[in-house]
KOLKETI-714375 format. One record per residue (C-alpha): x, y, z; residue number from 1. Coordinates in steps of 0.02 Angstrom, whole numbers, plus 50000, padded with zeros to 5 digits. Example, Ala and Ser with C-alpha at 12.3 -4.5 7.8 and 13.67 -1.06 7.14 Angstrom:
+-------+-------+-------+-----+
:     x :     y :     z : seq :
+-------+-------+-------+-----+
: 50615 : 49775 : 50390 :   1 :
: 50684 : 49947 : 50357 :   2 :
+-------+-------+-------+-----+
//
This chain:
+-------+-------+-------+-----+
:     x :     y :     z : seq :
+-------+-------+-------+-----+
: 49267 : 50818 : 50218 :   1 :
: 49208 : 50661 : 50304 :   2 :
: 49261 : 50481 : 50291 :   3 :
: 49159 : 50374 : 50171 :   4 :
: 49152 : 50193 : 50231 :   5 :
: 49102 : 50135 : 50057 :   6 :
: 49277 : 50169 : 49985 :   7 :
: 49365 : 50023 : 49901 :   8 :
: 49497 : 50000 : 50038 :   9 :
: 49364 : 49993 : 50175 :  10 :
: 49275 : 49859 : 50073 :  11 :
: 49437 : 49761 : 50055 :  12 :
: 49472 : 49775 : 50242 :  13 :
: 49296 : 49709 : 50278 :  14 :
: 49325 : 49563 : 50158 :  15 :
: 49193 : 49623 : 50035 :  16 :
: 49318 : 49636 : 49891 :  17 :
: 49470 : 49528 : 49850 :  18 :
: 49651 : 49582 : 49866 :  19 :
: 49824 : 49508 : 49850 :  20 :
: 49860 : 49515 : 50037 :  21 :
: 50038 : 49515 : 50099 :  22 :
: 50003 : 49536 : 50285 :  23 :
: 49860 : 49578 : 50401 :  24 :
: 49841 : 49608 : 50587 :  25 :
: 49720 : 49705 : 50697 :  26 :
: 49796 : 49872 : 50649 :  27 :
: 49832 : 49862 : 50462 :  28 :
: 49819 : 49771 : 50298 :  29 :
: 49964 : 49758 : 50176 :  30 :
: 49921 : 49715 : 49996 :  31 :
: 49992 : 49725 : 49822 :  32 :
: 49943 : 49878 : 49721 :  33 :
: 49848 : 49812 : 49569 :  34 :
: 49902 : 49967 : 49472 :  35 :
: 50086 : 49964 : 49520 :  36 :
: 50210 : 50101 : 49480 :  37 :
: 50348 : 49970 : 49483 :  38 :
: 50369 : 49784 : 49515 :  39 :
: 50335 : 49750 : 49699 :  40 :
: 50229 : 49906 : 49736 :  41 :
: 50131 : 49874 : 49896 :  42 :
: 50006 : 49972 : 50001 :  43 :
: 50002 : 49980 : 50190 :  44 :
: 49825 : 50024 : 50244 :  45 :
: 49784 : 50063 : 50425 :  46 :
: 49617 : 49988 : 50475 :  47 :
: 49568 : 50140 : 50577 :  48 :
: 49449 : 50249 : 50479 :  49 :
: 49524 : 50410 : 50412 :  50 :
: 49525 : 50494 : 50242 :  51 :
: 49712 : 50526 : 50250 :  52 :
: 49855 : 50589 : 50358 :  53 :
: 49766 : 50752 : 50395 :  54 :
: 49625 : 50674 : 50496 :  55 :
: 49712 : 50515 : 50558 :  56 :
: 49720 : 50470 : 50741 :  57 :
: 49902 : 50491 : 50798 :  58 :
: 49889 : 50324 : 50889 :  59 :
: 49843 : 50237 : 50726 :  60 :
: 49992 : 50319 : 50641 :  61 :
: 50108 : 50265 : 50783 :  62 :
: 50049 : 50086 : 50763 :  63 :
: 50070 : 50077 : 50574 :  64 :
: 50234 : 50168 : 50539 :  65 :
: 50346 : 50028 : 50607 :  66 :
: 50250 : 49909 : 50492 :  67 :
: 50281 : 50026 : 50344 :  68 :
: 50468 : 50015 : 50382 :  69 :
: 50466 : 49825 : 50401 :  70 :
: 50369 : 49801 : 50240 :  71 :
: 50486 : 49920 : 50146 :  72 :
: 50635 : 49817 : 50203 :  73 :
: 50551 : 49655 : 50147 :  74 :
: 50501 : 49729 : 49978 :  75 :
: 50679 : 49788 : 49946 :  76 :
: 50749 : 49618 : 49993 :  77 :
: 50627 : 49519 : 49886 :  78 :
: 50630 : 49630 : 49732 :  79 :
: 50814 : 49674 : 49733 :  80 :
: 50764 : 49856 : 49713 :  81 :
: 50900 : 49989 : 49722 :  82 :
: 50792 : 50100 : 49830 :  83 :
: 50617 : 50125 : 49901 :  84 :
: 50500 : 50270 : 49873 :  85 :
: 50369 : 50300 : 50008 :  86 :
: 50218 : 50400 : 49949 :  87 :
: 50061 : 50457 : 50037 :  88 :
: 49934 : 50574 : 49958 :  89 :
: 49813 : 50692 : 50048 :  90 :
: 49657 : 50748 : 49953 :  91 :
: 49622 : 50746 : 49766 :  92 :
: 49728 : 50898 : 49717 :  93 :
: 49879 : 50807 : 49791 :  94 :
: 49844 : 50648 : 49693 :  95 :
: 49739 : 50548 : 49816 :  96 :
: 49617 : 50435 : 49724 :  97 :
: 49555 : 50322 : 49866 :  98 :
: 49500 : 50418 : 50018 :  99 :
: 49561 : 50299 : 50154 : 100 :
: 49734 : 50329 : 50228 : 101 :
: 49864 : 50221 : 50144 : 102 :
: 50051 : 50218 : 50114 : 103 :
: 50131 : 50168 : 49948 : 104 :
: 50294 : 50072 : 49957 : 105 :
: 50366 : 50082 : 49783 : 106 :
: 50526 : 49991 : 49737 : 107 :
: 50645 : 50095 : 49631 : 108 :
: 50764 : 50014 : 49507 : 109 :
: 50917 : 50107 : 49442 : 110 :
: 50884 : 50166 : 49264 : 111 :
: 50701 : 50112 : 49263 : 112 :
: 50571 : 50251 : 49267 : 113 :
: 50428 : 50239 : 49390 : 114 :
: 50257 : 50216 : 49308 : 115 :
: 50112 : 50335 : 49326 : 116 :
: 50007 : 50331 : 49485 : 117 :
: 49855 : 50219 : 49450 : 118 :
: 49925 : 50170 : 49279 : 119 :
: 49907 : 49998 : 49200 : 120 :
: 49839 : 49847 : 49292 : 121 :
: 49963 : 49711 : 49339 : 122 :
: 49951 : 49525 : 49307 : 123 :
: 49860 : 49439 : 49451 : 124 :
: 49972 : 49285 : 49448 : 125 :
: 50128 : 49394 : 49464 : 126 :
: 50047 : 49495 : 49605 : 127 :
: 49999 : 49335 : 49698 : 128 :
: 50177 : 49267 : 49681 : 129 :
: 50255 : 49429 : 49742 : 130 :
: 50132 : 49439 : 49888 : 131 :
: 50188 : 49266 : 49943 : 132 :
: 50373 : 49307 : 49928 : 133 :
: 50355 : 49471 : 50024 : 134 :
: 50249 : 49386 : 50158 : 135 :
: 50383 : 49254 : 50179 : 136 :
: 50516 : 49389 : 50199 : 137 :
: 50416 : 49471 : 50339 : 138 :
+-------+-------+-------+-----+
//
């Protein structure tokens, strides 16, 4: 399968669609997931075009993984989560719904079940506030 540059994350990266941005540089965009599985769920999206991990340029992966770690640390600090789940899906049968490589950083809270992937939409004001707090922690 080939990369489709009309996917929603490519449009967000190009500035064609809005997002609750946490961080952005030449390599990646970090934004709040608008359908979070828990409070503080963020996405780290490499800007290099690839459908997923299977076709990604190893150099793009090398550039983004330290950012994934740094963002996970900031999310844990800001949210007070008890742990962090890192998820990354490859192709539709594995649960991928947007075909642009991205990493989910999902805070886990003791005794609180994680919501369904792509479940209910979050409140924009809460997402904006969390984006600011996580950005400040970076």
